[in-house]
N, C-alpha and C positions, 0 to 999 in steps of 0.2 A: 481547456485548462482553467480559464477564468471561472467557469461554473464550479469546478472542483475546488478551487481556492475559496470561492464564496461560501461553499458548503462547509469546508473545514473551518473557516472563520466563524461561521454560525455555530458550529458545534463547540468551539473553544470559548465562546462568549459565556461569562459566568455572572454577569450582572446586567440589569437594565441599562445602566450607563454605558457599559461596553457595547451592548447591542445597539444603542442609539448612535454611538460614535462611528459605527461601521457604515452608516447610511449617508446619503448626500447631505453635507453640511449646509449647502446653499438653500436647498428646499426646506430643511428643518429650520434654518434661521428665519426664513420668511414666515413660517407657521408660528414659531415660538415668539416672534416679535409682535404678532397680532393674535394672541390667544383669545382675547375677548371677541374679535371678529369671527374667528373660527367657531367659537362657542355659540355665539348668536346665530351664525349660519345654520348650525345643526338644529337649534331650537326652532328657527323659522321653517326649515324644511320639514321637520317633524310635525309642527302644527298644521302646515298646509297639507301634508299627507293625510293627517287624521281628519281634516275637514273634507277632503276629497272622498275618504272612506265613508264618512257619514252621508254625504250626498249620494254616493253610489248605492248605499243600503236603502235609502229612501226611494231612489229610482227603481231598484229591483222590487221593492215592496209595492210601488205604484203599478209595476208591470203585473205582479201577481193579483192585485186587486182588480185591475182592468180585465185580466183574463177570467177571473171568477165571475165578474158582473156580466160580461159579454158572452161568456162561454165560447170564446174564439179559440184559435190555435194555441198549442201549448206555449208556456211562457218562454221556454228555451228557443223558440222560433221567433220571438219578438225582438225587433231591433232595439226597442227601449231597454229591455232586460240586458242585452249584450252591451249597450252603452254603459249601463251601471257596472257590469263586470269589468269593462275596460277602465273605467274610472277607479275602481277598487285596485286594479293592478297598478295604476299610476300612483295611487296613494300608498300602497305597500312598498313600492319602489322608493318613494320619498322617505318612508320610515327606515328602509334599509340603508339609504344613503346617509341619513342623519346619524346613524351609529358611527360612521366614519369621522364625524366632526365633533361630537359631544359625548360625554360619559353615558354609559349604558344605564346607570342608576338614575339619570335624568330623563332619557328618551322614553323609557318604559312608563313612568307615571304620566307622561304627557298623553298617553292613550285616552285619558279621561276627556280630552278635547273632543274626541269623536263622539262620546256619549252626550256631552253638552250640546254640541252642534246638531246632533241628530234630533234632539228635543225641539229646538227652534225651527229646524228645517221641516220637520214633520207637521208642525203647526201651520206653517205657510204653504207648504207644498201638498200635504195630504189632508189639510183641514182638520187635524186632530186638535183636541182641546188641551189647553195649557192648564195644568193643575198647580195648586199651591206648593206641593212637594217638589214639582219640577223647578219652580222659581227658587225655592229655598236650597234644593240640592244643587242647582246650577250655580247659585251664588257661592255656596261652600266650595264647590269644585273649582270655580274660577279663583277664589281666594287661595285655596290650597295650591293651585298651579303657580300662582304668583309667588307664594312663599317658597315653594321648593325650587323654583327657577332662581330666586334671589340667593338662597343659601346653599345651593348645590355646589359641588366642586367645579371651579371655573378653569382649572388647568386642563390642557389638552396635550397628550403625549402621542407623537406620531406612531402609528401601528406598523411595525415591520415584522418580517418573518423571524428575525433573530430575537426580537422581543417576545413574540408569541411562544417560541420554543423555550425561552427562559421561564415564562410563566407556566407552561405546561408541566415542566419537571420540578417546579417548586413544591416543597413538602406540604405547605398549607393547602395548595390546590389538590394535591394527590390525596390528602386526608379528607378534604371536602368531597372529592369525587368518590372515594371509598365509602363514606357514610351515605352519600346520596344513592349509590348503587344498592346498598343494603336496604335502605328504606324503600326504594322503588320495588325491589324484589318482594319484600314483605307485603307491601300494598297490593302488588299484582297477584300474589298468592291469595290474599284475602278476597280480592275482587273476582278472580277467576275460579279458584278452587272452592273457596268457602261461599261463593255466590252472594257476597255482601254488596248490595247495590246502593251504597250511600253516596250522596252528592259530594261530601267532603273527600271521600276516598278517590273518586274519579277526578275531582279537581286537583287533588294533590299529585296524582299521576301526571296530569297535564302540566302542573307547575314545575315538577322535577324535570320533565322534558324541556320545558320552556327555559330553564336556566342554562341548559346546554345550547339551546337555540340562540339565546342572547349572546353567549360567549362566542359561538362560531360566527354568528351574523356580524358582530362587531369586528371580529378578526378578518373575515373575508372583505367586508366593506372598507375597513381601515387599510388593508393591504392593496386593494384596488385603488383607493384614493392616493395612497403613497406612490403607487406605480404611475399614476397620472401626473402627480405634482413633483415627484422626486425620483427615487431609484426604483427600477423594476423589481417587483416582489413575486411575480407569478412564476418565476423559474424555480422557486423553492417548493419542496414536496409538502411542507406544512400547510401551504395555502390550499392544496387539494384535499388534504386530510380534513381541514376545517370545512371545506365546501361539502364533503360527503357527510360530515356530522350535521351540518346545517340542514341539508336536504332530508336526511333520515329522521332527525329529531322533529322537524316540521311535519313530516308525513305521519308519524305516530302521534304527535300532539293533536293534529287534526282528527285522527281516527278516534281518540278518546273523547275529544270535545264533541264530535258528532254523536257519539254514544250518549254523552251527558245530555245533549239537546233532545234526543229521542226519549230518554227516561224522565227528564225533569223539565219544568217550565223555564222559558228563557228569562223570566224575571228573577229566578234563582241562580241560573247559570251565569248570567252576565256580570252581576256584582261580585260573586265569589271568584269567578275566573279573573276579573280585573285585579282584585286584591291579591290573590295567590300569585298571579303572573308578575305583578309589580314587585311583590316581596321577593320572589325568586330572582328577578332581574337585578334588584338592588344588592342582594346577597352575592350573586354571581359577579357583579361589578366590584364589590368590595374585596372578595376573596381572590378572584383571578386577576383583575386589572388594578387592584389596590387603589381604587378611586378615592377612598376616604383618607389615604395616607397624608398626614400633615394638616388635615382639616381640623379647625377649632371645634371644641365641644359644643359651643353655642350653635355653630353652623349645622352640626350633626343633629342636634335636638330640634332646631327649627326646620330642618329638612324633613325629619320624621314627622313633625307636627303638620307640615304641609301635605305630606302623603296621607296622614290620618284624615285631614279635612277633605281631600280628594276622594278617599274611600267612602266617607260618610255621604258626600254629595252624590256619588254614583249609586250608593245604596238607596238614597231617597228618590232618585230619578227612576230607578228600576223597580222600586217598591210599588206593588199594587197596580202595575201597568195593565191595561185592558187585555184580557186573554181571548184567544180564539176558541169559541165554543165548539166542542167536538160532539157530534150526534152519532148515535148508533144507527146502523143501516142494515137492512136485510136484502141480500142479493137475491133477486127473483130467480136467477138461473139455478140457485141452490135448492129451490123448491121443486118437488116432483111435478112433471108435466108442465113446467113453465120454462119458457125460453127467452122471456123478455129481459132485456139488459138494464132496465131502469131499476131504481132503488126505492124502497118504501121507507119512509122516515116517521115511525110512530113516536108517540110521547113515552119516554122511558119510565116516567113516574106514575103513569095511569094504569088502571087495571086491564086496559085493552092492549097493553104492550105485548106483542107477540101473538095476538089473537088471529091476525090474518094468516100467518104461517100455520097456526094450529087448525084453523078451519080448512085450509087447503089439504093438510095432512089427513084430517078426518074425512074430507070429501074423497080423497084417493082410497082410503080404507073402505069406505062405503061402496065405491065403484068396484073394488076388487071382490067384495063379498057378493 
């Protein structure tokens, strides 16, 4: 009976204030009395999570390099590689937790911390060279991070099932969702049917999915946090709806992102994805969670300026990064009367390119005659 009564009360809530009043006042009083502590906790968790992600990426890169140099067992059988994967899982879990303590419009831009840390870690750990653009980009990104953290919304609202349901049925979110679905369908039609393989189109598809990911991740994380510190929220169906949306949007987001990594260079994908993801997360936080409500115009402008500095810093760091040279290979087993599994690597720009295969083909023709 209590579950039915809670559900009825949730359906009858018509405002965020009414939704908040239905939850545990003791737990909310503790949170709202220390909003700055909760805010800083979310920031610290997010920064630590992003640093762990950058460390994990460098560990995985080290495993790939070692496997290439030694020609040993595959990288996925390496203990070092799996350590990197485990660290990445811990880092992503930290980011997930941070959404329950701080605004989504703040947590998303803090992703530049991973890019900044990766540069310095790769210099120490992988002996890569530090470039001038890395120093300038890192300085801009750090400055932008400080600015956006300073001027971002500092208020924290406890995430409850009643509050999420109120936001879901609000007209401005429904309008936002309607426009997003239309744009997504148009982009998907151009990408799939018209076969337009442009990086902006693919990254926009990822960003549109990312906005739903951010909304659902903050909802799930916030309700779990509220269940631990206050009233249980896992008994409401809206929690599981958001959980399904989170998993589905993440899966399709990863799918399109992998396609982009196959078609384009990482130096193009990384900065564009960061900019589009951050922009979509900020818009999602503004529209769904109303995070900029009551924020002064100066704070909004300075927050956007901090994001711009972070975008520019990430672009400079990713710009002209060393690329892995891809060479053309001839598989010997594809040549008639050859069963050797090694590969021949000719110089593609010379006149002798392909001459080995041509000679073998001529030899076979001569033998047949």
